[in-house]
C-alpha positions in Angstrom: 192.4 -172.1 113.4 192.0 -171.9 117.0 191.8 -175.0 119.2 189.1 -175.1 121.9 189.1 -178.8 122.5 190.6 -178.3 126.1 192.7 -181.5 126.2 194.5 -182.6 129.2 196.4 -185.5 130.7 195.1 -185.3 134.2 193.0 -188.5 135.1 189.9 -188.1 137.4 190.1 -189.1 141.0 188.7 -188.6 144.5 189.2 -185.1 145.7 189.7 -183.6 142.1 187.8 -180.8 140.6 186.2 -181.2 137.4 185.2 -178.3 135.2 183.0 -178.8 132.5 184.1 -177.8 129.0 182.7 -174.0 128.7 181.0 -175.0 125.2 179.3 -178.0 126.6 175.7 -178.0 125.8 174.4 -180.6 128.3 171.3 -179.7 130.9 172.9 -181.2 133.9 176.7 -180.2 133.7 176.7 -177.0 131.5 179.1 -174.4 133.2 179.5 -176.9 136.1 182.2 -177.5 138.9 182.2 -181.0 140.3 183.9 -182.2 143.3 184.8 -185.6 142.6 184.3 -187.9 145.6 184.7 -191.3 144.2 186.1 -192.7 140.8 186.5 -196.4 140.2 185.5 -199.1 137.4 181.9 -198.8 138.5 181.5 -195.1 137.9 182.2 -191.6 139.3 180.3 -189.8 142.1 181.0 -186.2 142.8 179.1 -182.9 144.0 178.1 -180.3 141.6 179.2 -177.1 143.4 177.9 -174.1 141.7 174.4 -174.9 139.9 171.8 -174.1 142.7 168.0 -174.0 142.2 165.7 -171.9 144.5 164.3 -174.6 146.8 164.0 -174.7 150.5 165.7 -177.9 152.0 162.7 -178.7 154.0 160.2 -178.5 150.8 162.3 -181.5 149.6 161.0 -183.9 152.5 159.0 -182.3 155.3 161.3 -184.4 157.6 164.3 -182.4 156.9 164.9 -179.2 158.9 164.4 -175.7 157.7 167.8 -174.6 157.2 169.2 -171.8 155.3 171.4 -174.0 152.8 171.7 -173.9 149.0 170.5 -176.9 147.4 171.9 -178.0 143.6 170.8 -180.7 141.4 173.4 -183.1 140.0 173.6 -185.6 137.1 170.7 -187.7 136.0 171.7 -190.8 137.9 170.3 -191.7 141.5 167.7 -188.9 141.3 165.8 -190.2 143.8 168.7 -189.8 146.4 169.8 -186.7 148.5 173.6 -186.0 149.5 175.2 -183.2 151.1 178.4 -181.8 152.1 178.7 -180.6 155.6 181.3 -180.1 158.4 181.4 -180.5 162.1 182.1 -177.6 164.4 184.4 -179.7 166.3 185.1 -183.1 165.2 186.8 -184.1 168.4 184.2 -183.4 170.5 181.7 -185.1 167.7 183.2 -188.8 168.4 183.9 -188.5 172.2 
């Protein structure tokens, strides 16, 4: 009999990537790739990197700019919050 349990000994932690079990039958995390940003005794926070929805950013809130970005839905916690990953063009100039 084949073992599809995909056991590993790696502990979750900040900066690690979490891949869902390929046979997971769960709405939020099915076939997901998650970047873990914070993991402690209070819980884990991360970004789903591959489950996008067809929704314009400015339609979430009219005060947000009309940018050409991908929007994804994360887990069932803090559903009234919006988080984002971004980069600065030139980090040094941004803080001077």
